N, C-alpha and C positions, 0 to 999 in steps of 0.2 A: 333015294338017298334022303337021309333025315335032314330037315330043314330046322336052322336054329330058331327056337320060339322068339317071338318078338311082340313088344308092346307099341301101340300108337298112343301118343299123348298129345292132347289138344288143350290150349287155354282159351277161355271164352269169357265174354260179357256181351250180353243181349245179342247173341248170334243166331237167333231163331230162324232168320231169313237165309242163313248161309249153311248152317251146321249139317242139315240133312244130306246135302250133295256131298260134303266133306266125308261124313261118316259112311255113307253109301260106297265111297270109293275105297274105303280101307276095311271093309267087311272081312277080308281075307286075313286080317291080323288075328294073332291068339288072344289079344287083349286090347281094349281101347279104354284109355282113362281121360276123362275131362275134368280139368281143373277150372272151376267156374268162380268168378270174383263178383258175385252179386246180381246175377241176371234176374229180370223181372218180366221177360217176354216169352217164357215157355222154353228157353234154351236147355234147362236140365231135364225137362220132360222129354224132349226129343232125343237127347243123350241117353236117357234110360230106355226109350223105345228101341234103340240099337244096341242095347245090352252093355252100354258103357258103364264103367264104375265112375260115379260123379263125386268129387270132392270140393267142398267149398273152401275158398281161401281168399282173404282179402288181397287186394292188389299189392305186389311187391317191387313192381318194376318189371320190364320185359325179361331181362336176363334171369333175375332171381325167381320170377314166376315160372319160367320155363325149367330152370333146374329143379325147383320144387316138383314139378310134374315129372320130370325124369326120375327123381328119387322115390316117387310113389308108385311107379311101375313094379310089376311083379317079375318082369324079365330084364335081363341085362342089355339086351338089344333093343333099342328104342327107335322109333320113327316119329320125329317132332313135327307136328303140323299146326297151322293156324287155321281157324274156322272157315276162313274164304279161299282155302286151297283145296285141290283135288288131285289124287294120284291117277294119272292117265293109265290106259290099258298097257302100253309099252313099259311104263315105269313099273307098274305092278309085276309084270313078268320078269324084268330085270331084278327087282327086289327079291322075288321068290328064288331066282336062279342063284343070285349071289348069296343068299343065306344058307344054301345047301353046303357051300364050302367057302366061307369069307377069307379073302386073301389080306384083307385090311381090317382095321378096327374102326375106320370111319369111312363114310361115303358121301361123296356130293352128288348133286343132280342138277340139271339145268332147269331153271324155273321161267315159265312163259307168263308174263304179265299181261292181263287184258286192261286195256286203257282206252277210253272213247269208242267202245264199241269194237275193238279188234285185238288180238293178241299180237303184241309187238315181238318181232324176230330179229331185231338188230338193235343198235345203239345201247341206251343204258337198260333197256327193258328185256334184253335177252343176250346171251344166255343166262345172266344173273345167277351164277353158280351158287347153290345153296347146300352146306353141309347138314343134312337133317337125319341120316341113318347112322347110327354109331353104337359101339359097345361102351356102356357108361362106366365101365371099369377103366377105360382108356381115354375118355373125353368127357367134357362137361361144359355147360354153358357159362360164358362170362357174366360178371355182375353188373354189366352196363344197363342203365335204365332205358336206354333206347339204342338202336343199331347194335344189338347184342350178337354175339358170334359163339360158334362151339370152339372150344380151345382144345388142342390135342398135339403131342409131340411126334406122333407117328406119321407115316406116309397116308395120304388120302386117296382112296379109289374113286372111280366115276361111274355112275350108274347111266343106262340108256333110258330115254323116255322122259318126257316133261312133267315137272310138277306144275300144275295149272294154278294160276293165281288170278282169282275173279272176284275183286273186292265188291262188285255191285254198287260202287259209290258214284254219285254224280260228281261233276268237276268241282262244285263249291264245297262239298263234303271232303273231297281229296285234298283241296287247298287248306282247309281248317286243319286236317291231320297233319299236313307238312308244316304248317305254322306251329303246332304243339311239338313237333319233332325237333325244328330248328331251336326252339326255346330250351328243350331239354339237352340238346347237343351244346348249345352255348353255356348252359349252366354247368355241364359236366366238365367242359373246357376250363371254365373259370375256376371251378372247384379244384382242378388238378394244377392250377397255376399257369395255364397258357394265357398268352396275350394275343391280341390281334392288331394289324397294322393296315393303314390305309390301302397300300398296294394290293393286300388280299382281297379287298372289296372288288377291285378291277380285275385282276389277273386270275384269281381262282375260277369265277364263272366263265371268263373268256377261255381258259385252257379246257375247262370241262366241255364247253360247247364244241370246241375243235375236236377233241378227243372222240366224243360220243356221236356227233351229227356227221362229221367226215370220215375219220378214221375207222369208226365202228358202224359206219353206214346207217345211221339213224334216219337219213333222209329217205330210205328205201321204205320206211314205215308211214309215209305220208304225213298229213297234217297231225295225226295221233302221235307220231314219232317226234315231230317238231315241238308239239306242246309239252310233251313228257320231258324231253331234254331241256326245254326253256324253264320248265317249273324246277328242275334239278339245279339248274345254273341259278335260279332265284333263290333256291334254298341255300346254296353255297354263299351267296351274298348276304342273305339275312342272318345265317348263322354267325358270320363274322361281324356283322352290324350289331347284333345283339350281344355279342361278346364285348364289343367295344363300349356298348351302353353299360354293361355290367362293370367294366373297368372304371368307367367314369363315375359310376355309382358309389365306388369305394372313397 
């Protein structure tokens, strides 16, 4: 049966230490497009070695950058990847089978996040549903600068197999990234006219911890699961604290 042709699109910035494993896992795609925002570590050379079409584009923010990548693909069906992600064998088989006769215009997949040396299978780190395979005629990325998402009006299908996320970061680098994310989130909320209240500083992290550590069984991921959820709770606290600081700055 004829499979729908599809493109893999990847956004990169100094991802030489991660990109090879990513591109190796998606060699079955009909096309690979890498949108690079100024790498100087050999990222572009690695992409070219894998036959990718490399396009330079200054950073637009996560949502706009990914949408730019989608628009540059030659095929309407696209699989959107980050450089620190890999398609597992089970997920590859599911994608190939699905594209022989797609029932939906968009598909999500479970993402398994590697943190402190292990892949999380509970809590906030799994299944971490990610909508990444879609027909761009029926879906597109939001314009959010951070925590971007694919927007669609149709029903979403589910693929088997894990999208493996292995950032290869140490804990200090991970915390630095989370600090940047919470600043971007606070700025976006402030720009949209939202306000923060002292109660949110207390109850938002508390509710988040109970939800992911107990109800979503994050406790079963050991110390890695505890630390991952605790950082997420800290992010919730800092997001609202930074929003309050922006309010007072007015």
